[in-house]
C-alpha positions as CSV (number, residue, x, y, z in Angstrom):
1,M,-0.6,-16.8,22.1
2,T,0.9,-15.3,18.9
3,E,4.4,-16.5,18.1
4,L,7.0,-13.8,17.6
5,K,10.2,-14.3,15.7
6,G,13.5,-12.5,16.0
7,D,13.1,-8.8,16.8
8,E,9.4,-8.7,16.1
9,R,7.0,-6.8,18.2
10,I,3.2,-6.3,18.4
11,D,1.9,-2.8,17.9
12,Y,-1.6,-1.3,17.9
13,L,-2.7,-0.3,14.4
14,L,-2.3,3.4,15.3
15,A,-5.2,4.5,17.4
16,D,-7.2,1.3,16.6
17,R,-7.3,-0.7,19.9
18,K,-9.0,-3.6,18.1
19,R,-6.4,-4.3,15.5
20,R,-2.8,-5.1,16.2
21,I,0.1,-5.7,13.9
22,I,3.4,-7.7,14.1
23,Q,6.3,-5.6,12.9
24,S,10.1,-5.8,12.8
25,P,12.6,-3.0,12.4
26,T,14.9,-5.3,10.4
27,V,12.3,-7.1,8.3
28,F,9.2,-4.8,7.8
29,S,7.5,-2.0,9.6
30,F,4.8,0.0,7.9
31,S,5.3,3.7,7.0
32,V,3.1,6.7,6.5
33,D,2.9,5.7,2.8
34,A,0.7,2.7,3.7
35,V,-1.5,4.8,5.9
36,L,-2.0,7.4,3.1
37,L,-2.7,4.8,0.4
38,S,-5.3,3.2,2.6
39,E,-7.0,6.5,3.3
40,F,-6.9,7.5,-0.4
41,T,-8.3,4.2,-1.8
42,Y,-11.8,3.9,-3.1
43,L,-13.5,0.8,-1.5
44,P,-16.7,-1.1,-2.0
45,I,-18.4,-1.1,1.4
46,K,-19.9,-4.6,1.6
47,R,-19.3,-6.7,-1.5
48,G,-16.5,-7.0,-4.0
49,R,-13.0,-8.2,-4.1
50,V,-9.8,-6.3,-3.2
51,L,-6.3,-7.3,-4.1
52,D,-3.2,-5.8,-2.4
53,L,0.1,-6.4,-4.3
54,C,3.5,-6.1,-2.5
55,T,1.5,-6.5,0.7
56,G,4.5,-6.7,3.1
57,N,3.2,-7.7,6.5
58,G,-0.4,-7.2,5.4
59,V,-0.8,-3.7,6.8
60,I,-2.9,-2.3,3.9
61,P,-5.6,-5.0,4.0
62,L,-5.7,-4.6,7.8
63,F,-6.4,-0.8,7.4
64,L,-8.9,-1.4,4.6
65,S,-10.8,-4.0,6.5
66,K,-11.8,-1.2,8.9
67,R,-13.8,0.4,6.1
68,S,-15.0,-2.5,4.1
69,Q,-16.5,-6.0,4.4
70,A,-15.2,-6.9,0.9
71,K,-13.1,-10.0,0.5
72,M,-9.4,-9.1,0.4
73,V,-6.2,-10.9,-0.9
74,G,-2.6,-9.8,-0.2
75,V,0.3,-11.0,-2.4
76,E,3.9,-11.0,-1.1
77,L,7.1,-12.3,-2.7
78,Q,9.3,-12.5,0.4
79,E,8.6,-15.6,2.4
80,R,9.5,-13.9,5.7
81,L,7.1,-11.0,5.1
82,Y,4.4,-13.4,3.9
83,D,4.7,-15.3,7.1
84,M,4.2,-12.1,9.1
85,A,1.2,-11.2,7.0
86,V,-0.4,-14.6,7.7
87,R,0.1,-14.2,11.4
88,N,-1.3,-10.6,11.3
89,V,-4.5,-11.9,9.8
90,E,-4.7,-14.6,12.4
91,L,-3.8,-12.1,15.2
92,N,-6.8,-10.0,14.3
93,G,-9.3,-12.9,13.6
94,L,-9.8,-11.8,10.0
95,E,-9.3,-15.2,8.3
96,E,-12.8,-15.1,6.9
97,Q,-12.1,-11.7,5.1
98,I,-8.4,-11.6,4.3
99,E,-6.3,-14.2,2.5
100,M,-2.6,-14.1,2.0
101,V,-0.8,-15.5,-1.0
102,H,3.0,-16.2,-1.2
103,G,3.8,-15.4,-4.8
104,D,5.6,-13.4,-7.5
105,L,3.8,-10.3,-8.8
106,R,5.1,-11.1,-12.3
107,E,3.2,-14.4,-12.3
108,V,0.2,-13.3,-10.2
109,A,-2.3,-13.2,-13.1
110,S,-2.2,-17.0,-13.3
111,Y,-3.1,-17.3,-9.6
112,F,-6.7,-16.0,-9.8
113,K,-9.7,-17.0,-11.9
114,Q,-11.7,-13.9,-11.1
115,K,-10.8,-10.3,-11.6
116,F,-10.8,-7.8,-8.7
117,D,-12.9,-4.6,-8.2
118,V,-10.1,-2.7,-6.5
119,I,-6.3,-3.2,-6.5
120,T,-3.9,-1.4,-4.2
121,C,-0.1,-1.5,-4.4
122,N,2.8,0.1,-2.5
123,P,5.6,-1.0,-4.9
124,P,9.4,-0.6,-4.8
125,Y,10.1,3.0,-5.6
126,F,13.7,3.0,-6.7
127,K,15.3,1.7,-9.8
128,T,18.3,-0.7,-9.2
129,T,21.6,1.1,-8.8
130,A,25.1,0.1,-7.8
131,P,25.0,-2.5,-5.1
132,D,26.8,-0.3,-2.6
133,K,24.1,2.4,-3.0
134,M,21.2,0.1,-2.1
135,N,20.1,-0.8,1.4
136,Q,22.3,-3.7,2.6
137,N,19.4,-5.3,4.5
138,E,18.1,-7.9,2.0
139,H,14.4,-7.5,3.1
140,L,14.5,-3.7,2.9
141,K,16.5,-3.8,-0.4
142,I,13.8,-6.0,-2.1
143,A,11.0,-3.9,-0.7
144,R,12.5,-0.5,-1.8
145,H,14.3,-1.3,-5.1
146,E,13.1,-2.8,-8.4
147,I,15.0,-6.0,-8.0
148,Y,12.2,-8.5,-8.6
149,C,9.6,-6.2,-10.2
150,D,9.7,-2.9,-12.0
151,L,7.1,-0.3,-12.7
152,N,6.0,-2.1,-15.9
153,D,5.6,-5.4,-14.1
154,V,3.5,-3.7,-11.4
155,L,1.1,-1.9,-13.8
156,K,0.9,-4.9,-16.1
157,A,-0.2,-7.1,-13.2
158,C,-2.7,-4.5,-12.0
159,S,-4.2,-4.3,-15.5
160,Q,-4.4,-8.1,-15.9
161,L,-6.3,-8.5,-12.6
162,V,-8.6,-5.6,-12.3
163,K,-12.1,-5.5,-13.9
164,S,-12.7,-3.2,-16.8
165,G,-13.9,0.0,-15.0
166,G,-12.3,-1.2,-11.8
167,K,-10.0,1.0,-9.7
168,V,-6.2,0.7,-9.0
169,S,-4.6,2.8,-6.3
170,M,-0.8,3.2,-5.9
171,V,1.6,5.2,-3.9
172,H,4.9,6.3,-5.4
173,R,7.4,9.1,-5.8
174,P,6.5,12.3,-7.8
175,S,9.8,12.1,-9.7
176,R,8.4,9.1,-11.6
177,L,5.0,10.5,-12.4
178,T,5.6,11.0,-16.1
179,E,6.9,7.4,-16.4
180,I,4.0,6.1,-14.4
181,V,1.4,7.8,-16.7
182,T,3.1,6.6,-19.8
183,V,3.4,3.0,-18.7
184,A,-0.1,2.9,-17.3
185,K,-1.6,3.9,-20.6
186,E,0.2,1.0,-22.3
187,H,-1.7,-1.3,-20.0
188,R,-5.1,0.4,-20.4
189,L,-4.9,2.2,-17.1
190,E,-6.1,5.8,-17.1
191,V,-5.1,8.1,-14.3
192,K,-8.2,9.5,-12.7
193,R,-7.1,11.0,-9.4
194,L,-3.8,12.4,-8.1
195,Q,-2.9,13.7,-4.7
196,F,0.5,15.2,-3.8
197,V,1.9,14.8,-0.3
198,Y,4.4,17.3,1.2
199,P,6.6,16.8,4.2
200,K,6.1,20.5,5.1
201,L,4.4,23.5,3.7
202,H,7.5,24.9,1.8
203,K,9.1,21.6,0.8
204,D,8.7,19.7,-2.5
205,A,6.2,16.9,-2.6
206,N,7.8,13.5,-1.8
207,I,4.8,11.2,-2.1
208,I,2.2,10.9,-4.7
209,L,-1.1,9.0,-4.5
210,I,-2.5,7.8,-7.9
211,E,-5.9,6.2,-8.8
212,F,-6.3,4.6,-12.2
213,A,-9.4,3.2,-13.9
214,K,-9.1,0.3,-16.2
215,D,-10.3,1.4,-19.7
216,G,-11.3,4.8,-18.1
217,N,-11.8,8.1,-19.9
218,P,-9.0,10.6,-19.9
219,E,-10.5,12.9,-17.2
220,L,-8.2,13.8,-14.2
221,K,-9.0,15.1,-10.8
222,V,-6.2,16.6,-8.6
223,E,-7.1,16.3,-4.9
224,P,-6.1,19.0,-2.4
225,P,-2.6,18.5,-1.2
226,I,-1.7,16.8,2.1
227,F,1.0,18.4,4.4
228,I,2.5,15.9,6.9
229,H,4.3,18.2,9.4
230,E,4.1,21.7,10.7
231,D,7.3,23.8,10.7
232,N,7.9,22.7,14.4
233,G,7.9,19.0,13.4
234,N,4.5,18.2,14.8
235,Y,1.9,16.5,12.6
236,T,-0.6,18.9,10.9
237,P,-4.2,18.6,12.1
238,E,-5.1,16.9,8.8
239,M,-2.3,14.3,9.2
240,T,-3.2,13.7,12.8
241,K,-6.7,12.9,11.8
242,I,-5.5,10.6,9.1
243,L,-3.2,8.8,11.5
244,Y,-5.3,8.7,14.6
245,G,-8.8,9.5,13.6
246,E,-10.9,11.7,15.8
247,E,-8.9,10.7,18.9
248,G,-6.2,13.1,17.8
249,S,-3.2,11.5,19.4
250,P,-1.6,8.0,19.8
251,E,-2.0,8.3,23.6
252,H,-5.8,8.5,23.4
253,G,-7.7,5.7,25.2
């Protein structure tokens, strides 16, 4: 039986009745950002190596393992989250495919001898501000604010660890797009695909999905936008399919 700690719970991975995930409201629970990044990411189907930086409780490798047999590694700085990620891999019997590493993104290039075909990252979105304006929960503060790594650290690590011609996928905030493009170029990462995500039809985009290619040509594709909610608050048909597949609702099955 899987050991749970504190206020942890075990959820199904959305409509997937085969994969489950340990979560905690005070330590880490995945958001729609992780689902969108997993859906957006290009993947080798059978072979190759995939790295997920800022892996949290390992949710993105769990999602990606549904679509690919490639070997995957997740890296997490926070020991408590790393422990959850390890137990999530064990819970789903994926030890042969997914490995978790407890480590600092800023030093991660020294951890691996081989480079990766694909890298994913859901990094902290917000620059550090006055302490009273940041989340007071230490786990959430570190996950959301650039305390232990900033945008330059993230893109530098991605560039160091992805093969030339390899793909890097990241989810972030549209307000930082100009900075992201500028810093990425400094690290030989060329933006190849963008997708804007909107909470509703007439609202500003609040999520952006970005794919880079290491040493890529400057040719950009903008994917069709994603709208998360209808005006009545329900998920749009497109978002329902992303979240729950063809089943169409979390209650299916």
